[in-house]
Backbone atoms as SQL, in Angstrom:
CREATE TABLE atoms (id INTEGER PRIMARY KEY, chain TEXT, resi INTEGER, resn TEXT, atom TEXT, x REAL, y REAL, z REAL);
INSERT INTO atoms VALUES
  (1, 'A', 1, 'UNK', 'N', -98.344, -57.879, 44.589),
  (2, 'A', 1, 'UNK', 'CA', -97.159, -58.337, 43.896),
  (3, 'A', 1, 'UNK', 'C', -97.362, -59.738, 43.369),
  (4, 'A', 2, 'UNK', 'N', -96.660, -60.002, 42.303),
  (5, 'A', 2, 'UNK', 'CA', -96.747, -61.329, 41.711),
  (6, 'A', 2, 'UNK', 'C', -95.899, -62.310, 42.522),
  (7, 'A', 3, 'UNK', 'N', -96.371, -63.541, 42.652),
  (8, 'A', 3, 'UNK', 'CA', -95.626, -64.547, 43.429),
  (9, 'A', 3, 'UNK', 'C', -94.225, -64.813, 42.867),
  (10, 'A', 4, 'UNK', 'N', -94.046, -64.720, 41.554),
  (11, 'A', 4, 'UNK', 'CA', -92.731, -64.965, 40.955),
  (12, 'A', 4, 'UNK', 'C', -91.726, -63.914, 41.414),
  (13, 'A', 5, 'UNK', 'N', -92.168, -62.678, 41.533),
  (14, 'A', 5, 'UNK', 'CA', -91.277, -61.599, 41.966),
  (15, 'A', 5, 'UNK', 'C', -90.890, -61.788, 43.425),
  (16, 'A', 6, 'UNK', 'N', -91.853, -62.156, 44.275),
  (17, 'A', 6, 'UNK', 'CA', -91.571, -62.375, 45.696),
  (18, 'A', 6, 'UNK', 'C', -90.579, -63.519, 45.875),
  (19, 'A', 7, 'UNK', 'N', -90.791, -64.608, 45.164),
  (20, 'A', 7, 'UNK', 'CA', -89.888, -65.761, 45.253),
  (21, 'A', 7, 'UNK', 'C', -88.497, -65.374, 44.746),
  (22, 'A', 8, 'UNK', 'N', -88.438, -64.628, 43.670),
  (23, 'A', 8, 'UNK', 'CA', -87.144, -64.178, 43.137),
  (24, 'A', 8, 'UNK', 'C', -86.384, -63.311, 44.122),
  (25, 'A', 9, 'UNK', 'N', -87.083, -62.372, 44.769),
  (26, 'A', 9, 'UNK', 'CA', -86.448, -61.503, 45.761),
  (27, 'A', 9, 'UNK', 'C', -85.957, -62.327, 46.949),
  (28, 'A', 10, 'UNK', 'N', -86.739, -63.303, 47.400),
  (29, 'A', 10, 'UNK', 'CA', -86.334, -64.149, 48.522),
  (30, 'A', 10, 'UNK', 'C', -85.096, -64.981, 48.178),
  (31, 'A', 11, 'UNK', 'N', -85.044, -65.511, 46.964),
  (32, 'A', 11, 'UNK', 'CA', -83.887, -66.303, 46.535),
  (33, 'A', 11, 'UNK', 'C', -82.633, -65.421, 46.492),
  (34, 'A', 12, 'UNK', 'N', -82.756, -64.208, 45.967),
  (35, 'A', 12, 'UNK', 'CA', -81.613, -63.287, 45.900),
  (36, 'A', 12, 'UNK', 'C', -81.143, -62.917, 47.305),
  (37, 'A', 13, 'UNK', 'N', -82.086, -62.625, 48.203),
  (38, 'A', 13, 'UNK', 'CA', -81.709, -62.270, 49.581),
  (39, 'A', 13, 'UNK', 'C', -81.023, -63.438, 50.283),
  (40, 'A', 14, 'UNK', 'N', -81.513, -64.650, 50.081),
  (41, 'A', 14, 'UNK', 'CA', -80.888, -65.831, 50.685),
  (42, 'A', 14, 'UNK', 'C', -79.468, -66.013, 50.147),
  (43, 'A', 15, 'UNK', 'N', -79.277, -65.795, 48.857),
  (44, 'A', 15, 'UNK', 'CA', -77.941, -65.907, 48.267),
  (45, 'A', 15, 'UNK', 'C', -76.980, -64.882, 48.829),
  (46, 'A', 16, 'UNK', 'N', -77.429, -63.659, 49.002),
  (47, 'A', 16, 'UNK', 'CA', -76.578, -62.604, 49.572),
  (48, 'A', 16, 'UNK', 'C', -76.207, -62.934, 51.015),
  (49, 'A', 17, 'UNK', 'N', -77.174, -63.400, 51.796),
  (50, 'A', 17, 'UNK', 'CA', -76.901, -63.750, 53.196),
  (51, 'A', 17, 'UNK', 'C', -75.921, -64.920, 53.284),
  (52, 'A', 18, 'UNK', 'N', -76.133, -65.974, 52.507),
  (53, 'A', 18, 'UNK', 'CA', -75.228, -67.125, 52.523),
  (54, 'A', 18, 'UNK', 'C', -73.831, -66.734, 52.058),
  (55, 'A', 19, 'UNK', 'N', -73.752, -65.895, 51.040),
  (56, 'A', 19, 'UNK', 'CA', -72.451, -65.425, 50.559),
  (57, 'A', 19, 'UNK', 'C', -71.709, -64.617, 51.606),
  (58, 'A', 20, 'UNK', 'N', -72.413, -63.757, 52.317),
  (59, 'A', 20, 'UNK', 'CA', -71.798, -62.942, 53.367),
  (60, 'A', 20, 'UNK', 'C', -71.292, -63.811, 54.519),
  (61, 'A', 21, 'UNK', 'N', -72.085, -64.761, 54.942),
  (62, 'A', 21, 'UNK', 'CA', -71.680, -65.651, 56.033),
  (63, 'A', 21, 'UNK', 'C', -70.463, -66.473, 55.609),
  (64, 'A', 22, 'UNK', 'N', -70.475, -66.984, 54.401),
  (65, 'A', 22, 'UNK', 'CA', -69.349, -67.768, 53.900),
  (66, 'A', 22, 'UNK', 'C', -68.077, -66.928, 53.841),
  (67, 'A', 23, 'UNK', 'N', -68.185, -65.695, 53.393),
  (68, 'A', 23, 'UNK', 'CA', -67.031, -64.806, 53.321),
  (69, 'A', 23, 'UNK', 'C', -66.464, -64.525, 54.708),
  (70, 'A', 24, 'UNK', 'N', -67.317, -64.245, 55.670),
  (71, 'A', 24, 'UNK', 'CA', -66.850, -63.940, 57.020),
  (72, 'A', 24, 'UNK', 'C', -66.172, -65.143, 57.674),
  (73, 'A', 25, 'UNK', 'N', -66.655, -66.340, 57.390),
  (74, 'A', 25, 'UNK', 'CA', -66.047, -67.543, 57.953),
  (75, 'A', 25, 'UNK', 'C', -64.709, -67.860, 57.304),
  (76, 'A', 26, 'UNK', 'N', -64.541, -67.526, 56.040),
  (77, 'A', 26, 'UNK', 'CA', -63.296, -67.833, 55.345),
  (78, 'A', 26, 'UNK', 'C', -62.233, -66.765, 55.555),
  (79, 'A', 27, 'UNK', 'N', -62.590, -65.623, 56.098),
  (80, 'A', 27, 'UNK', 'CA', -61.649, -64.543, 56.349),
  (81, 'A', 27, 'UNK', 'C', -60.882, -64.846, 57.632),
  (82, 'A', 28, 'UNK', 'N', -59.666, -65.373, 57.502),
  (83, 'A', 28, 'UNK', 'CA', -58.873, -65.801, 58.647),
  (84, 'A', 28, 'UNK', 'C', -57.644, -64.895, 58.751),
  (85, 'A', 29, 'UNK', 'N', -57.443, -64.292, 59.931),
  (86, 'A', 29, 'UNK', 'CA', -56.349, -63.353, 60.144),
  (87, 'A', 29, 'UNK', 'C', -55.031, -64.064, 60.434),
  (88, 'A', 30, 'UNK', 'N', -53.912, -63.387, 60.067),
  (89, 'A', 30, 'UNK', 'CA', -52.584, -63.835, 60.476),
  (90, 'A', 30, 'UNK', 'C', -52.291, -63.275, 61.856),
  (91, 'A', 31, 'UNK', 'N', -51.750, -64.115, 62.740),
  (92, 'A', 31, 'UNK', 'CA', -51.379, -63.714, 64.095),
  (93, 'A', 31, 'UNK', 'C', -50.159, -64.505, 64.523),
  (94, 'A', 32, 'UNK', 'N', -49.570, -64.094, 65.645),
  (95, 'A', 32, 'UNK', 'CA', -48.550, -64.920, 66.271),
  (96, 'A', 32, 'UNK', 'C', -49.234, -65.786, 67.332),
  (97, 'A', 33, 'UNK', 'N', -48.470, -66.664, 67.983),
  (98, 'A', 33, 'UNK', 'CA', -49.076, -67.573, 68.956),
  (99, 'A', 33, 'UNK', 'C', -49.688, -66.833, 70.141),
  (100, 'A', 34, 'UNK', 'N', -49.058, -65.751, 70.588),
  (101, 'A', 34, 'UNK', 'CA', -49.586, -65.008, 71.739),
  (102, 'A', 34, 'UNK', 'C', -50.963, -64.429, 71.428),
  (103, 'A', 35, 'UNK', 'N', -51.123, -63.832, 70.250),
  (104, 'A', 35, 'UNK', 'CA', -52.421, -63.267, 69.865),
  (105, 'A', 35, 'UNK', 'C', -53.441, -64.372, 69.610),
  (106, 'A', 36, 'UNK', 'N', -53.007, -65.485, 69.039),
  (107, 'A', 36, 'UNK', 'CA', -53.912, -66.607, 68.779),
  (108, 'A', 36, 'UNK', 'C', -54.447, -67.190, 70.080),
  (109, 'A', 37, 'UNK', 'N', -53.600, -67.231, 71.098),
  (110, 'A', 37, 'UNK', 'CA', -54.011, -67.764, 72.400),
  (111, 'A', 37, 'UNK', 'C', -55.107, -66.897, 73.020),
  (112, 'A', 38, 'UNK', 'N', -55.038, -65.596, 72.802),
  (113, 'A', 38, 'UNK', 'CA', -56.025, -64.671, 73.365),
  (114, 'A', 38, 'UNK', 'C', -57.301, -64.579, 72.540),
  (115, 'A', 39, 'UNK', 'N', -57.215, -64.852, 71.237),
  (116, 'A', 39, 'UNK', 'CA', -58.362, -64.598, 70.356),
  (117, 'A', 39, 'UNK', 'C', -59.466, -65.647, 70.453),
  (118, 'A', 40, 'UNK', 'N', -59.130, -66.909, 70.682),
  (119, 'A', 40, 'UNK', 'CA', -60.102, -68.010, 70.759),
  (120, 'A', 40, 'UNK', 'C', -60.908, -68.174, 69.475),
  (121, 'A', 41, 'UNK', 'N', -60.342, -67.781, 68.331),
  (122, 'A', 41, 'UNK', 'CA', -61.015, -67.997, 67.051),
  (123, 'A', 41, 'UNK', 'C', -60.011, -68.554, 66.050),
  (124, 'A', 42, 'UNK', 'N', -60.506, -68.985, 64.898),
  (125, 'A', 42, 'UNK', 'CA', -59.641, -69.581, 63.883),
  (126, 'A', 42, 'UNK', 'C', -58.734, -68.511, 63.291),
  (127, 'A', 43, 'UNK', 'N', -57.422, -68.781, 63.319),
  (128, 'A', 43, 'UNK', 'CA', -56.428, -67.845, 62.829),
  (129, 'A', 43, 'UNK', 'C', -55.362, -68.597, 62.036),
  (130, 'A', 44, 'UNK', 'N', -54.454, -67.846, 61.429),
  (131, 'A', 44, 'UNK', 'CA', -53.299, -68.403, 60.741),
  (132, 'A', 44, 'UNK', 'C', -52.040, -67.923, 61.446),
  (133, 'A', 45, 'UNK', 'N', -51.118, -68.838, 61.698),
  (134, 'A', 45, 'UNK', 'CA', -49.845, -68.486, 62.312),
  (135, 'A', 45, 'UNK', 'C', -48.738, -68.875, 61.352),
  (136, 'A', 46, 'UNK', 'N', -47.876, -67.907, 61.043),
  (137, 'A', 46, 'UNK', 'CA', -46.753, -68.134, 60.136),
  (138, 'A', 46, 'UNK', 'C', -45.498, -68.352, 60.961),
  (139, 'A', 47, 'UNK', 'N', -44.675, -69.289, 60.548),
  (140, 'A', 47, 'UNK', 'CA', -43.433, -69.550, 61.259),
  (141, 'A', 47, 'UNK', 'C', -42.612, -70.599, 60.555),
  (142, 'A', 48, 'UNK', 'N', -41.803, -71.293, 61.346),
  (143, 'A', 48, 'UNK', 'CA', -40.983, -72.355, 60.773),
  (144, 'A', 48, 'UNK', 'C', -41.000, -73.569, 61.687),
  (145, 'A', 49, 'UNK', 'N', -40.809, -74.719, 61.080),
  (146, 'A', 49, 'UNK', 'CA', -40.786, -75.986, 61.797),
  (147, 'A', 49, 'UNK', 'C', -39.503, -76.059, 62.616),
  (148, 'A', 50, 'UNK', 'N', -39.630, -76.433, 63.891),
  (149, 'A', 50, 'UNK', 'CA', -38.470, -76.605, 64.762),
  (150, 'A', 50, 'UNK', 'C', -38.040, -78.061, 64.618),
  (151, 'A', 51, 'UNK', 'N', -37.003, -78.278, 63.841),
  (152, 'A', 51, 'UNK', 'CA', -36.603, -79.638, 63.469),
  (153, 'A', 51, 'UNK', 'C', -35.996, -80.438, 64.616),
  (154, 'A', 52, 'UNK', 'N', -35.423, -79.754, 65.613),
  (155, 'A', 52, 'UNK', 'CA', -34.783, -80.502, 66.696),
  (156, 'A', 52, 'UNK', 'C', -35.769, -80.889, 67.809),
  (157, 'A', 53, 'UNK', 'N', -37.053, -80.577, 67.646),
  (158, 'A', 53, 'UNK', 'CA', -38.087, -81.031, 68.563),
  (159, 'A', 53, 'UNK', 'C', -38.810, -82.233, 67.945),
  (160, 'A', 54, 'UNK', 'N', -39.536, -82.937, 68.780),
  (161, 'A', 54, 'UNK', 'CA', -40.269, -84.128, 68.343),
  (162, 'A', 54, 'UNK', 'C', -41.304, -83.794, 67.262),
  (163, 'A', 55, 'UNK', 'N', -41.405, -84.658, 66.281),
  (164, 'A', 55, 'UNK', 'CA', -42.521, -84.623, 65.327),
  (165, 'A', 55, 'UNK', 'C', -42.903, -86.071, 65.050),
  (166, 'A', 56, 'UNK', 'N', -44.215, -86.327, 65.051),
  (167, 'A', 56, 'UNK', 'CA', -44.666, -87.716, 64.875),
  (168, 'A', 56, 'UNK', 'C', -46.086, -87.736, 64.329),
  (169, 'A', 57, 'UNK', 'N', -46.441, -88.864, 63.733),
  (170, 'A', 57, 'UNK', 'CA', -47.796, -89.095, 63.254),
  (171, 'A', 57, 'UNK', 'C', -48.434, -90.168, 64.112),
  (172, 'A', 58, 'UNK', 'N', -49.583, -89.856, 64.711),
  (173, 'A', 58, 'UNK', 'CA', -50.338, -90.805, 65.524),
  (174, 'A', 58, 'UNK', 'C', -51.429, -91.401, 64.639),
  (175, 'A', 59, 'UNK', 'N', -51.228, -92.658, 64.217),
  (176, 'A', 59, 'UNK', 'CA', -52.162, -93.295, 63.286),
  (177, 'A', 59, 'UNK', 'C', -53.531, -93.554, 63.913),
  (178, 'A', 60, 'UNK', 'N', -53.574, -93.835, 65.204),
  (179, 'A', 60, 'UNK', 'CA', -54.857, -94.096, 65.865),
  (180, 'A', 60, 'UNK', 'C', -55.757, -92.868, 65.871),
  (181, 'A', 61, 'UNK', 'N', -55.170, -91.710, 66.142),
  (182, 'A', 61, 'UNK', 'CA', -55.944, -90.468, 66.204),
  (183, 'A', 61, 'UNK', 'C', -55.928, -89.718, 64.878),
  (184, 'A', 62, 'UNK', 'N', -55.144, -90.171, 63.920),
  (185, 'A', 62, 'UNK', 'CA', -54.968, -89.495, 62.630),
  (186, 'A', 62, 'UNK', 'C', -54.527, -88.045, 62.845),
  (187, 'A', 63, 'UNK', 'N', -53.451, -87.892, 63.643),
  (188, 'A', 63, 'UNK', 'CA', -52.923, -86.568, 63.965),
  (189, 'A', 63, 'UNK', 'C', -51.422, -86.521, 63.714),
  (190, 'A', 64, 'UNK', 'N', -50.971, -85.400, 63.173),
  (191, 'A', 64, 'UNK', 'CA', -49.544, -85.132, 63.011),
  (192, 'A', 64, 'UNK', 'C', -49.167, -84.057, 64.024),
  (193, 'A', 65, 'UNK', 'N', -48.165, -84.342, 64.840),
  (194, 'A', 65, 'UNK', 'CA', -47.745, -83.432, 65.906),
  (195, 'A', 65, 'UNK', 'C', -46.336, -82.938, 65.592),
  (196, 'A', 66, 'UNK', 'N', -46.134, -81.626, 65.674),
  (197, 'A', 66, 'UNK', 'CA', -44.809, -81.034, 65.467),
  (198, 'A', 66, 'UNK', 'C', -44.724, -79.733, 66.252),
  (199, 'A', 67, 'UNK', 'N', -43.531, -79.172, 66.314),
  (200, 'A', 67, 'UNK', 'CA', -43.320, -77.901, 67.004),
  (201, 'A', 67, 'UNK', 'C', -42.977, -76.834, 65.980),
  (202, 'A', 68, 'UNK', 'N', -43.515, -75.644, 66.215),
  (203, 'A', 68, 'UNK', 'CA', -43.354, -74.544, 65.279),
  (204, 'A', 68, 'UNK', 'C', -42.943, -73.284, 66.030),
  (205, 'A', 69, 'UNK', 'N', -42.056, -72.495, 65.423),
  (206, 'A', 69, 'UNK', 'CA', -41.615, -71.222, 65.995),
  (207, 'A', 69, 'UNK', 'C', -42.216, -70.102, 65.161),
  (208, 'A', 70, 'UNK', 'N', -42.955, -69.181, 65.815),
  (209, 'A', 70, 'UNK', 'CA', -43.564, -68.081, 65.072),
  (210, 'A', 70, 'UNK', 'C', -42.545, -66.966, 64.823),
  (211, 'A', 71, 'UNK', 'N', -42.988, -65.875, 64.223),
  (212, 'A', 71, 'UNK', 'CA', -42.088, -64.777, 63.873),
  (213, 'A', 71, 'UNK', 'C', -41.522, -64.056, 65.095),
  (214, 'A', 72, 'UNK', 'N', -42.131, -64.262, 66.271),
  (215, 'A', 72, 'UNK', 'CA', -41.623, -63.669, 67.514),
  (216, 'A', 72, 'UNK', 'C', -40.807, -64.669, 68.329),
  (217, 'A', 73, 'UNK', 'N', -40.395, -65.761, 67.687),
  (218, 'A', 73, 'UNK', 'CA', -39.556, -66.807, 68.284),
  (219, 'A', 73, 'UNK', 'C', -40.230, -67.583, 69.412),
  (220, 'A', 74, 'UNK', 'N', -41.548, -67.567, 69.473),
  (221, 'A', 74, 'UNK', 'CA', -42.274, -68.379, 70.455),
  (222, 'A', 74, 'UNK', 'C', -42.499, -69.760, 69.850),
  (223, 'A', 75, 'UNK', 'N', -42.104, -70.789, 70.555),
  (224, 'A', 75, 'UNK', 'CA', -42.235, -72.169, 70.084),
  (225, 'A', 75, 'UNK', 'C', -43.454, -72.797, 70.746),
  (226, 'A', 76, 'UNK', 'N', -44.307, -73.405, 69.923),
  (227, 'A', 76, 'UNK', 'CA', -45.521, -74.061, 70.413),
  (228, 'A', 76, 'UNK', 'C', -45.695, -75.417, 69.741),
  (229, 'A', 77, 'UNK', 'N', -46.379, -76.288, 70.449),
  (230, 'A', 77, 'UNK', 'CA', -46.753, -77.591, 69.902),
  (231, 'A', 77, 'UNK', 'C', -47.970, -77.394, 69.001),
  (232, 'A', 78, 'UNK', 'N', -47.913, -77.966, 67.797),
  (233, 'A', 78, 'UNK', 'CA', -49.014, -77.881, 66.841),
  (234, 'A', 78, 'UNK', 'C', -49.525, -79.294, 66.596),
  (235, 'A', 79, 'UNK', 'N', -50.831, -79.459, 66.725),
  (236, 'A', 79, 'UNK', 'CA', -51.472, -80.745, 66.458),
  (237, 'A', 79, 'UNK', 'C', -52.337, -80.569, 65.219),
  (238, 'A', 80, 'UNK', 'N', -51.945, -81.236, 64.144),
  (239, 'A', 80, 'UNK', 'CA', -52.676, -81.168, 62.874),
  (240, 'A', 80, 'UNK', 'C', -53.616, -82.352, 62.781),
  (241, 'A', 81, 'UNK', 'N', -54.881, -82.080, 62.551),
  (242, 'A', 81, 'UNK', 'CA', -55.867, -83.149, 62.354),
  (243, 'A', 81, 'UNK', 'C', -55.695, -83.672, 60.932),
  (244, 'A', 82, 'UNK', 'N', -54.896, -84.710, 60.779),
  (245, 'A', 82, 'UNK', 'CA', -54.654, -85.293, 59.465),
  (246, 'A', 82, 'UNK', 'C', -53.197, -85.697, 59.325),
  (247, 'A', 83, 'UNK', 'N', -52.842, -86.071, 58.123),
  (248, 'A', 83, 'UNK', 'CA', -51.501, -86.559, 57.832),
  (249, 'A', 83, 'UNK', 'C', -50.507, -85.416, 57.659),
  (250, 'A', 84, 'UNK', 'N', -49.236, -85.778, 57.707),
  (251, 'A', 84, 'UNK', 'CA', -48.166, -84.811, 57.509),
  (252, 'A', 84, 'UNK', 'C', -48.241, -84.259, 56.082),
  (253, 'A', 85, 'UNK', 'N', -48.130, -82.934, 55.915),
  (254, 'A', 85, 'UNK', 'CA', -48.193, -82.351, 54.566),
  (255, 'A', 85, 'UNK', 'C', -47.037, -82.820, 53.685),
  (256, 'A', 86, 'UNK', 'N', -47.281, -82.831, 52.387),
  (257, 'A', 86, 'UNK', 'CA', -46.231, -83.185, 51.433),
  (258, 'A', 86, 'UNK', 'C', -45.076, -82.200, 51.541),
  (259, 'A', 87, 'UNK', 'N', -43.871, -82.686, 51.340),
  (260, 'A', 87, 'UNK', 'CA', -42.647, -81.871, 51.352),
  (261, 'A', 87, 'UNK', 'C', -42.445, -81.123, 52.665),
  (262, 'A', 88, 'UNK', 'N', -42.971, -81.638, 53.755),
  (263, 'A', 88, 'UNK', 'CA', -42.852, -80.957, 55.052),
  (264, 'A', 88, 'UNK', 'C', -41.383, -80.802, 55.455),
  (265, 'A', 89, 'UNK', 'N', -40.567, -81.815, 55.187),
  (266, 'A', 89, 'UNK', 'CA', -39.152, -81.771, 55.563),
  (267, 'A', 89, 'UNK', 'C', -38.384, -80.704, 54.800),
  (268, 'A', 90, 'UNK', 'N', -38.855, -80.331, 53.609),
  (269, 'A', 90, 'UNK', 'CA', -38.169, -79.344, 52.778),
  (270, 'A', 90, 'UNK', 'C', -38.628, -77.914, 53.028),
  (271, 'A', 91, 'UNK', 'N', -39.640, -77.744, 53.837),
  (272, 'A', 91, 'UNK', 'CA', -40.278, -76.438, 54.015),
  (273, 'A', 91, 'UNK', 'C', -39.319, -75.399, 54.592),
  (274, 'A', 92, 'UNK', 'N', -39.338, -74.197, 54.001),
  (275, 'A', 92, 'UNK', 'CA', -38.584, -73.070, 54.552),
  (276, 'A', 92, 'UNK', 'C', -39.459, -72.264, 55.500),
  (277, 'A', 93, 'UNK', 'N', -40.773, -72.335, 55.324),
  (278, 'A', 93, 'UNK', 'CA', -41.708, -71.711, 56.258),
  (279, 'A', 93, 'UNK', 'C', -43.007, -72.501, 56.254),
  (280, 'A', 94, 'UNK', 'N', -43.772, -72.323, 57.346),
  (281, 'A', 94, 'UNK', 'CA', -45.005, -73.072, 57.544),
  (282, 'A', 94, 'UNK', 'C', -46.101, -72.102, 57.972),
  (283, 'A', 95, 'UNK', 'N', -47.308, -72.306, 57.459),
  (284, 'A', 95, 'UNK', 'CA', -48.476, -71.553, 57.913),
  (285, 'A', 95, 'UNK', 'C', -49.482, -72.569, 58.442),
  (286, 'A', 96, 'UNK', 'N', -49.849, -72.413, 59.708),
  (287, 'A', 96, 'UNK', 'CA', -50.817, -73.308, 60.340),
  (288, 'A', 96, 'UNK', 'C', -52.121, -72.549, 60.555),
  (289, 'A', 97, 'UNK', 'N', -53.229, -73.114, 60.082),
  (290, 'A', 97, 'UNK', 'CA', -54.558, -72.536, 60.290),
  (291, 'A', 97, 'UNK', 'C', -55.263, -73.349, 61.356),
  (292, 'A', 98, 'UNK', 'N', -55.782, -72.663, 62.364),
  (293, 'A', 98, 'UNK', 'CA', -56.484, -73.382, 63.409),
  (294, 'A', 98, 'UNK', 'C', -56.808, -72.503, 64.598),
  (295, 'A', 99, 'UNK', 'N', -56.985, -73.168, 65.755),
  (296, 'A', 99, 'UNK', 'CA', -57.410, -72.505, 66.991),
  (297, 'A', 99, 'UNK', 'C', -56.450, -72.908, 68.106),
  (298, 'A', 100, 'UNK', 'N', -56.080, -71.948, 68.930),
  (299, 'A', 100, 'UNK', 'CA', -55.256, -72.232, 70.105),
  (300, 'A', 100, 'UNK', 'C', -56.189, -72.574, 71.263),
  (301, 'A', 101, 'UNK', 'N', -56.054, -73.806, 71.780),
  (302, 'A', 101, 'UNK', 'CA', -56.863, -74.226, 72.922),
  (303, 'A', 101, 'UNK', 'C', -56.139, -75.358, 73.649),
  (304, 'A', 102, 'UNK', 'N', -56.455, -75.512, 74.932),
  (305, 'A', 102, 'UNK', 'CA', -55.910, -76.577, 75.774),
  (306, 'A', 102, 'UNK', 'C', -54.379, -76.567, 75.812),
  (307, 'A', 103, 'UNK', 'N', -53.764, -75.402, 75.621),
  (308, 'A', 103, 'UNK', 'CA', -52.314, -75.285, 75.700),
  (309, 'A', 103, 'UNK', 'C', -51.565, -75.643, 74.432),
  (310, 'A', 104, 'UNK', 'N', -52.289, -75.940, 73.348),
  (311, 'A', 104, 'UNK', 'CA', -51.673, -76.295, 72.076),
  (312, 'A', 104, 'UNK', 'C', -52.365, -75.540, 70.953),
  (313, 'A', 105, 'UNK', 'N', -51.708, -75.488, 69.796),
  (314, 'A', 105, 'UNK', 'CA', -52.352, -74.942, 68.611),
  (315, 'A', 105, 'UNK', 'C', -52.912, -76.114, 67.829),
  (316, 'A', 106, 'UNK', 'N', -54.231, -76.188, 67.708),
  (317, 'A', 106, 'UNK', 'CA', -54.912, -77.268, 66.992),
  (318, 'A', 106, 'UNK', 'C', -55.164, -76.804, 65.563),
  (319, 'A', 107, 'UNK', 'N', -54.425, -77.353, 64.618),
  (320, 'A', 107, 'UNK', 'CA', -54.505, -76.926, 63.226),
  (321, 'A', 107, 'UNK', 'C', -55.445, -77.818, 62.429),
  (322, 'A', 108, 'UNK', 'N', -56.187, -77.194, 61.544),
  (323, 'A', 108, 'UNK', 'CA', -57.029, -77.936, 60.607),
  (324, 'A', 108, 'UNK', 'C', -56.359, -78.016, 59.244),
  (325, 'A', 109, 'UNK', 'N', -55.362, -77.159, 59.023),
  (326, 'A', 109, 'UNK', 'CA', -54.663, -77.126, 57.740),
  (327, 'A', 109, 'UNK', 'C', -53.264, -76.570, 57.963),
  (328, 'A', 110, 'UNK', 'N', -52.272, -77.146, 57.287),
  (329, 'A', 110, 'UNK', 'CA', -50.902, -76.647, 57.348),
  (330, 'A', 110, 'UNK', 'C', -50.400, -76.494, 55.921),
  (331, 'A', 111, 'UNK', 'N', -49.932, -75.290, 55.606),
  (332, 'A', 111, 'UNK', 'CA', -49.376, -74.996, 54.290),
  (333, 'A', 111, 'UNK', 'C', -47.865, -74.860, 54.421),
  (334, 'A', 112, 'UNK', 'N', -47.128, -75.406, 53.464),
  (335, 'A', 112, 'UNK', 'CA', -45.676, -75.321, 53.506),
  (336, 'A', 112, 'UNK', 'C', -45.160, -74.529, 52.318),
  (337, 'A', 113, 'UNK', 'N', -44.097, -73.786, 52.556),
  (338, 'A', 113, 'UNK', 'CA', -43.422, -73.073, 51.476),
  (339, 'A', 113, 'UNK', 'C', -42.054, -73.713, 51.327),
  (340, 'A', 114, 'UNK', 'N', -41.817, -74.295, 50.169),
  (341, 'A', 114, 'UNK', 'CA', -40.557, -74.965, 49.911),
  (342, 'A', 114, 'UNK', 'C', -39.671, -74.064, 49.061),
  (343, 'A', 115, 'UNK', 'N', -38.360, -74.270, 49.137),
  (344, 'A', 115, 'UNK', 'CA', -37.472, -73.453, 48.321),
  (345, 'A', 115, 'UNK', 'C', -37.731, -73.717, 46.836),
  (346, 'A', 116, 'UNK', 'N', -37.676, -72.669, 46.066),
  (347, 'A', 116, 'UNK', 'CA', -37.937, -72.807, 44.636),
  (348, 'A', 116, 'UNK', 'C', -36.730, -73.399, 43.929),
  (349, 'A', 117, 'UNK', 'N', -36.978, -74.319, 43.031),
  (350, 'A', 117, 'UNK', 'CA', -35.876, -74.885, 42.272),
  (351, 'A', 117, 'UNK', 'C', -35.381, -73.900, 41.211),
  (352, 'A', 118, 'UNK', 'N', -36.104, -72.807, 41.044),
  (353, 'A', 118, 'UNK', 'CA', -35.719, -71.807, 40.049),
  (354, 'A', 118, 'UNK', 'C', -34.885, -70.684, 40.651),
  (355, 'A', 119, 'UNK', 'N', -34.789, -70.625, 41.974),
  (356, 'A', 119, 'UNK', 'CA', -33.971, -69.607, 42.606),
  (357, 'A', 119, 'UNK', 'C', -32.511, -70.036, 42.557),
  (358, 'A', 120, 'UNK', 'N', -31.664, -69.125, 42.165),
  (359, 'A', 120, 'UNK', 'CA', -30.244, -69.433, 42.081),
  (360, 'A', 120, 'UNK', 'C', -29.520, -69.052, 43.342),
  (361, 'A', 121, 'UNK', 'N', -28.261, -69.424, 43.400),
  (362, 'A', 121, 'UNK', 'CA', -27.397, -69.067, 44.506),
  (363, 'A', 121, 'UNK', 'C', -26.838, -67.678, 44.224),
  (364, 'A', 122, 'UNK', 'N', -27.237, -66.681, 45.021),
  (365, 'A', 122, 'UNK', 'CA', -26.841, -65.295, 44.782),
  (366, 'A', 122, 'UNK', 'C', -25.336, -65.117, 44.873),
  (367, 'A', 123, 'UNK', 'N', -24.683, -65.786, 45.798),
  (368, 'A', 123, 'UNK', 'CA', -23.233, -65.651, 45.953),
  (369, 'A', 123, 'UNK', 'C', -22.492, -66.212, 44.742),
  (370, 'A', 124, 'UNK', 'N', -22.974, -67.330, 44.209),
  (371, 'A', 124, 'UNK', 'CA', -22.336, -67.908, 43.026),
  (372, 'A', 124, 'UNK', 'C', -22.471, -66.988, 41.830),
  (373, 'A', 125, 'UNK', 'N', -23.606, -66.320, 41.708),
  (374, 'A', 125, 'UNK', 'CA', -23.821, -65.384, 40.600),
  (375, 'A', 125, 'UNK', 'C', -22.894, -64.187, 40.745),
  (376, 'A', 126, 'UNK', 'N', -22.759, -63.659, 41.965),
  (377, 'A', 126, 'UNK', 'CA', -21.878, -62.495, 42.187),
  (378, 'A', 126, 'UNK', 'C', -20.428, -62.826, 41.853),
  (379, 'A', 127, 'UNK', 'N', -19.971, -64.011, 42.236),
  (380, 'A', 127, 'UNK', 'CA', -18.580, -64.384, 42.002),
  (381, 'A', 127, 'UNK', 'C', -18.288, -64.687, 40.543),
  (382, 'A', 128, 'UNK', 'N', -19.319, -65.050, 39.798),
  (383, 'A', 128, 'UNK', 'CA', -19.100, -65.355, 38.381),
  (384, 'A', 128, 'UNK', 'C', -18.988, -64.093, 37.540),
  (385, 'A', 129, 'UNK', 'N', -19.355, -62.939, 38.096),
  (386, 'A', 129, 'UNK', 'CA', -19.288, -61.675, 37.354),
  (387, 'A', 129, 'UNK', 'C', -17.924, -61.088, 37.339);
């Protein structure tokens, strides 16, 4: 075989392997806190911010700490490595990506869903008809 063909095949195989590994690492499942606690791997938990519990930013550790309630009403402490997400106070739901360990959910990323300014008040629309 020609050396160019061998090198080409090796480059293609390396690309396929790297692509597969990258895909498997980025594939993160949705779970509740109970399943996340048992899985010991990176997961996503959907829920809402519990506003009447403590939330604070620790500047020394660069961590934002808040409490979140999942879809099964389990409330857990979430420690986000980084600053508080934009529009966190306006969020109607929160998705935390991370790992459950040491009795807390350690998040590497928190996504917020804010109410749309384009959604109208359904009751006001019904009454205007």
